[in-house]
N, C-alpha and C positions, 0 to 999 in steps of 0.2 A: 503492500501499500504507500503510496506517496505521500500523503498528507499534507500537500499544499493546494490552495486554492487558485495560484495564478499556474497560465496554460504554459505548459513544456515550451513552447515556441517563444512566450513573452521571458521565460526563464534563459534560455538559451540566447535572446538578442541580448539580453542585459550582461551575460558572460561573455559572449563574443566583444561588447562593448569594453570589458575590462581587459579582455583578452588583450586588444587595440591599444589599450593605455599601455600596459605592460609593455608592448612590442615599442611603444613612442618611448617611453622611459629606456630603453635597451636602446632604441637611436641616440637618444641624448648620450648616454654615457660613451657611444661610440663615437660622437662628434664633440667629445669634450666638453660638455657643456657646464655651467656653473652648478655646482655640488648642491648648493641650495635649491634652485631650480628643480635638479634630478629628487632631492628629499620633498620639496612640495606635490610633485609628480608623484611620488610614490604614495605619501600621506592622501592623495587624492584616491589613488587604484584601493589603498586597505577602507576610505570610507565607501566605495562603491561597492567591495565585498561584504562590509557589516553591514551596508542596506539592504543587499540581498538573502543574509542571514537571518538578519530580522524579520525580514518578510517571510521567511519560511520557519522561524522559529513562532511566528505571532498565527501561522496557518496550522502549526503544531498543537498551540495550547487551545485554540479555538476548536479544533478538532477532538483533542482531548477531553472538552467540556460538553460535547454533543456527545461521545461516546464514554461516560463514566464508568463503565462495566470493567474498563482497563486502566480508569484513571493512574492508579497507584505506579502500576509498570511504566506508562507513559509517561507521570511525574519525576518519576526517577531519571528515564532516557533523557527527559530535555533537561533536566537539570545539570548531566553530567554533559550535554553541550554546550550548554549556557557557561560551564565552567570551564571548558576547553576554550570555549570564544574569550573570555575572561583572561584567561591566563599566558596569553599571548605578550 
C-alpha cells in the first residue's frame, strides 16, 4: 500500500525537479562557482526534499487516522520515519 494521496506522476515530477537542482549544483562545482552560492543551492535542494517528505508524512498520518485498527503499528512506523528525518 503506498499511503499517499498525491499522484505518482506528481511525485515523480517533483522529484525530477529536485534531480535537476542536484545536477545544477554539480554544474556549479564544475564551473568553480562561489561556495556560498553552492551551499545556498544545496539548502534549496534539501528544502524541496523536506517538502516532499512532509507531504508524504501528512498523507500517512491522515491514512492512519482513517484506518485506526492498525494505528499503533502505523504510529511506530511513522515515528521511526520522522526520527530519521530529524536526525540528519
